[in-house]
C-alpha positions in Angstrom: 0.0 0.0 0.0 2.8 2.4 0.9 4.6 1.6 -2.3 1.4 2.2 -4.3 0.9 5.6 -2.6 4.5 6.6 -3.3 4.1 5.6 -6.9 0.8 7.6 -7.2 2.5 10.7 -5.6 5.5 10.4 -8.0 3.1 10.2 -11.0 1.1 13.1 -9.7 4.3 15.2 -9.3 5.4 14.3 -12.8 2.0 15.1 -14.3 2.1 18.5 -12.5 5.6 19.2 -13.8 4.5 18.4 -17.4 1.5 20.7 -17.0 3.7 23.5 -15.6 6.2 23.1 -18.5 3.3 23.3 -21.0 2.0 26.5 -19.4 5.5 28.0 -19.4 5.9 27.1 -23.1 2.5 28.7 -23.9 3.5 31.9 -21.9 6.8 32.1 -23.8 4.9 31.7 -27.1 2.5 34.5 -26.2 5.4 36.8 -25.3 7.1 35.9 -28.6 3.9 36.5 -30.5 3.5 40.0 -29.0 6.9 41.0 -30.2 7.2 39.1 -33.4 4.7 39.8 -36.2 5.8 36.7 -38.1 5.2 34.3 -35.1 3.3 31.2 -36.1 4.3 31.3 -39.8 6.4 28.6 -41.4 10.0 29.7 -41.9 9.6 29.4 -45.6 6.9 32.0 -45.5 8.6 34.5 -43.2 11.1 35.6 -45.9 8.3 36.5 -48.2 5.7 38.0 -45.9 6.6 41.3 -44.3 3.7 41.1 -41.8 0.8 38.7 -41.8 -1.9 41.4 -41.4 -0.6 44.2 -43.7 -3.1 45.2 -46.4 -0.8 45.2 -49.4 -2.1 45.4 -53.0 -2.5 41.9 -54.3 -2.7 40.5 -57.8 -5.2 38.1 -59.0 -4.0 37.0 -62.4 -6.8 34.3 -62.6 -5.3 32.4 -59.7 -7.6 30.1 -57.7 -7.7 29.1 -54.1 -6.1 25.6 -53.8 -5.1 25.2 -50.1 -5.6 26.5 -46.6 -3.0 26.2 -43.8 -3.7 25.4 -40.2 -5.2 28.0 -37.8 -3.5 29.4 -34.8 -4.9 31.3 -31.8 -4.1 35.0 -31.5 -5.9 36.3 -28.5 -9.0 36.0 -26.3 -11.5 38.8 -27.1 -11.6 41.4 -24.4 -15.2 40.7 -23.2 -14.3 37.2 -22.1 -15.5 33.7 -22.3 -19.2 34.4 -22.3 -19.0 36.4 -25.6 -18.4 33.6 -28.0 -19.3 35.2 -31.4 -18.4 38.3 -33.4 -15.8 39.5 -35.9 -12.4 41.3 -36.0 -9.7 42.2 -38.4 -8.0 45.1 -40.3 -9.2 47.5 -42.8 -9.8 45.7 -46.1 -9.6 48.6 -48.5 -6.3 48.9 -50.5 -4.7 52.2 -49.6 -7.1 52.7 -46.6 -7.1 55.5 -44.1 -5.8 53.5 -41.1 -3.4 50.8 -42.4 -2.2 49.7 -38.9 -5.6 49.8 -37.1 -7.3 46.6 -35.8 -10.9 46.3 -34.7 -12.7 43.8 -32.6 -16.6 43.5 -32.4 -18.0 40.7 -30.2 -21.7 40.1 -30.3 -23.7 40.1 -27.1 -24.4 36.9 -25.3 -27.6 36.6 -27.3 -25.3 35.9 -30.3 -27.3 38.6 -32.2 -26.6 42.2 -31.3 -23.3 44.0 -31.9 -23.4 46.8 -29.4 -19.8 47.7 -28.7 -16.5 47.5 -30.6 -12.9 48.4 -30.0 -10.2 50.0 -32.1 -6.5 49.4 -31.6 -3.7 51.4 -33.2 -1.5 48.4 -33.8 -1.5 44.6 -33.8 0.7 44.7 -30.6 -1.8 47.0 -28.9 -4.5 44.4 -29.6 -2.5 41.6 -28.2 -1.8 43.5 -25.0 -5.2 45.1 -24.7 -3.8 48.6 -24.6 -4.3 52.0 -26.3 -7.8 50.9 -27.3 -10.8 53.1 -28.2 -14.1 51.5 -27.1 -17.4 52.8 -28.6 -21.0 51.9 -27.9 -23.7 51.9 -30.5 -26.7 51.7 -28.2 -28.4 54.9 -26.8 -30.4 55.4 -23.6 -33.4 57.4 -24.7 -36.1 58.3 -22.2 -36.4 55.2 -20.0 -35.4 52.6 -22.6 -32.4 51.6 -24.6 -32.4 52.3 -28.4 -30.6 49.7 -30.5 -31.3 51.2 -33.9 -27.6 51.9 -34.6 -26.4 48.5 -33.4 -25.4 45.7 -35.7 -27.0 42.3 -36.1 -24.9 39.2 -36.7 -21.2 38.7 -37.3 -21.0 39.6 -41.0 -19.1 42.8 -40.2 -16.2 44.4 -42.0 -14.0 47.6 -41.7 -13.5 49.1 -45.1 -11.7 52.4 -45.7 -12.3 53.7 -42.2 -16.0 52.6 -41.9 -17.7 49.6 -40.3 -20.2 48.0 -42.6 -22.9 45.8 -41.0 -26.5 44.7 -41.0 -28.5 47.3 -39.0 -30.2 45.8 -36.0 -33.7 44.2 -36.6 -33.9 45.5 -40.2 -33.0 44.6 -43.8 -30.9 47.8 -43.9 -27.1 48.0 -44.5 -25.3 50.3 -42.1 -22.1 52.3 -42.7 -20.4 53.8 -39.6 -17.4 56.1 -39.8 -15.2 54.9 -36.8 -13.7 58.4 -36.4 -16.7 60.8 -36.8 -19.2 58.1 -35.7 -21.5 59.3 -38.6 -23.9 56.6 -39.6 -25.6 56.0 -42.9 -28.1 53.3 -43.7 -29.8 51.9 -46.8 -32.4 49.1 -47.2 -31.9 46.1 -49.5 -35.2 45.6 -51.2 -36.5 42.0 -51.0 -33.7 40.8 -48.8 -34.4 38.2 -46.2 -33.5 39.3 -42.7 -34.0 38.4 -39.0 -32.6 35.0 -39.3 -34.7 33.8 -42.3 -31.9 32.4 -44.4 -28.7 32.7 -42.2 -25.8 30.3 -42.6 -26.2 26.7 -41.3 -25.4 26.7 -37.6 -24.9 30.4 -37.5 -27.7 32.6 -36.4 -28.5 36.2 -37.4 -26.0 36.5 -40.2 -28.4 37.5 -42.9 -25.9 39.9 -44.5 -22.2 39.0 -44.9 -19.8 41.7 -46.0 -16.4 41.0 -47.6 -13.6 43.0 -49.1 -11.1 41.9 -51.6 -8.8 43.2 -54.4 -11.9 44.2 -56.4 -13.8 46.2 -53.7 -16.6 45.8 -51.2 -19.2 43.0 -51.4 -22.2 41.7 -49.5 -23.7 38.2 -49.7 -27.4 37.8 -48.8 -30.5 35.9 -49.7 -33.9 37.2 -51.0 -37.4 36.1 -50.4 -38.2 35.6 -54.1 -35.2 33.3 -54.7 -36.1 31.3 -51.6 -32.8 31.5 -49.8 -30.3 31.2 -52.6 -27.3 33.5 -52.3 -27.1 36.8 -54.1 -23.7 38.5 -54.4 -23.9 42.3 -54.4 -21.0 44.7 -55.4 -21.4 47.7 -53.2 -20.7 51.3 -53.6 -18.8 52.1 -50.4 -20.0 55.6 -50.2 -23.8 55.3 -51.0 -24.3 51.6 -50.0 -26.0 51.1 -53.4 -25.6 47.7 -54.9 -24.2 48.5 -58.3 -24.1 44.9 -59.6 -25.4 41.6 -58.4 -25.1 38.0 -59.3 -27.7 35.3 -58.4 -26.2 31.9 -57.5 -27.6 28.4 -57.0 -26.1 28.1 -53.5 -28.8 27.7 -50.9 -27.5 29.8 -48.1 -28.3 27.5 -45.1 -26.3 24.8 -46.8 -23.1 26.8 -46.1 -21.6 27.8 -42.8 -19.9 30.9 -44.3 -18.7 32.6 -47.4 -15.8 34.9 -48.4 -14.6 36.7 -51.5 -11.1 36.7 -53.1 -10.5 38.4 -56.5 -14.2 38.6 -57.2 -14.8 34.9 -56.5 -17.2 33.8 -53.7 -16.1 30.7 -51.8 -18.5 28.8 -49.6 -17.7 26.5 -46.6 -19.7 23.7 -45.0 -19.3 21.7 -41.8 -17.6 18.3 -42.0 -16.9 17.7 -38.3 -16.2 19.7 -35.1 -12.7 20.5 -36.3 -12.9 20.4 -40.1 -14.7 22.6 -42.6 -14.7 22.1 -46.4 -14.7 24.8 -49.1 -17.1 23.1 -51.4 -18.4 25.8 -53.8 -17.3 28.8 -55.7 -18.9 31.4 -57.9 -16.8 33.6 -60.1 -18.3 37.0 -60.7 -15.8 37.7 -63.4 -17.2 34.9 -65.6 -20.5 33.9 -64.0 -19.3 30.3 -63.6 -20.0 28.1 -60.6 -17.6 25.3 -59.5 -17.6 22.4 -57.0 -14.5 22.3 -54.8 -13.1 20.0 -52.2 -10.6 22.0 -50.0 -10.2 21.0 -46.4 -10.0 23.7 -43.7 -9.0 22.9 -40.1 -10.7 24.9 -37.4 -10.6 25.5 -33.7 -14.2 26.6 -33.3 -17.0 24.2 -34.1 -18.7 26.7 -36.4 -16.8 29.7 -37.7 -18.9 32.8 -37.2 -17.1 35.3 -39.4 -14.6 35.0 -42.1 -13.0 38.2 -43.3 -10.2 38.3 -45.8 -7.3 40.6 -45.1 -5.4 41.3 -48.3 -1.8 40.5 -47.7 1.4 39.9 -49.6 2.1 37.7 -52.5 3.5 34.2 -52.0 4.9 32.2 -54.9 3.0 34.4 -57.3 -0.4 33.8 -55.7 -2.3 36.4 -53.7 -2.2 35.5 -50.1 -5.3 36.7 -48.2 -5.8 36.0 -44.5 -9.1 34.8 -43.1 -10.0 35.9 -39.6 -12.7 34.5 -37.5 -13.9 35.2 -34.0 -15.6 32.0 -32.6 -15.5 30.4 -29.1 -13.9 33.6 -27.8 -10.6 33.2 -29.7 -9.4 35.2 -32.7 -8.2 32.6 -35.2 -6.1 33.5 -38.2 -6.0 31.2 -41.2 -3.3 31.9 -43.8 -3.5 30.6 -47.3 
């Protein structure tokens, strides 16, 4: 019995030491990540990528997405573990007003309303939760709260100094200047809203904004087309949809979509840790294609995918997808 207890104690000590060593390693990695913008990238990529989040003019040249690398965790969002959904990223516009700024916009615990957001001057500031500007979109009017200026769902984007999002409880698109806080809105006639045709497993994301080398986009569904995705090319100033493309993609069959070089890519769930990019629609040609590209994930269902236009790797434009799910900001490079 004594020998058994001694063995148990020894095993317990060894297990504790291993856990402590693991925690120390994670701490060291966090410290390195805060000071090294290339942390987490394969060494072969570091020589070709100046900084993984810089918005640098990319080239398309008819290249297609063929692979997605593994994700890594950047940081827990500032509101904590109870706020599991939202969006974050950099400004998508090429030559934008705030090239170093990062933004984070968690949804409330109802997984619906975007009520507050933060701006950070740099990537390091975001990692260290410092020098932030926090703004609220709700207003206390009379004896009640007014949420008319708030966002709905996690299909949010920052484009040339303005946040674009679905205005709360409407089929309106909102544009919010993050400096002046001036807000414009415009309805999308016939668009489904309030969770009619959101993505599969993702609530309230009736409008999904994307930015790429070609400009600002929004993916949504209409009542007349019974939930199939419509791609809209937006005028960033007026919120008018200048062009649109109707696809055969039933929106609830996808867990998310994103745009690269005018091509919409759609994902679907395979398992708790794997998604698949299974569909694309090229607005340049009007052609649809079936794909089979595996994407590893840390969250069960990605809530927001936002391409950050980055540098060029081996002649192919290298965007960055960012997603805020299960409280962690996850960066996927491809």
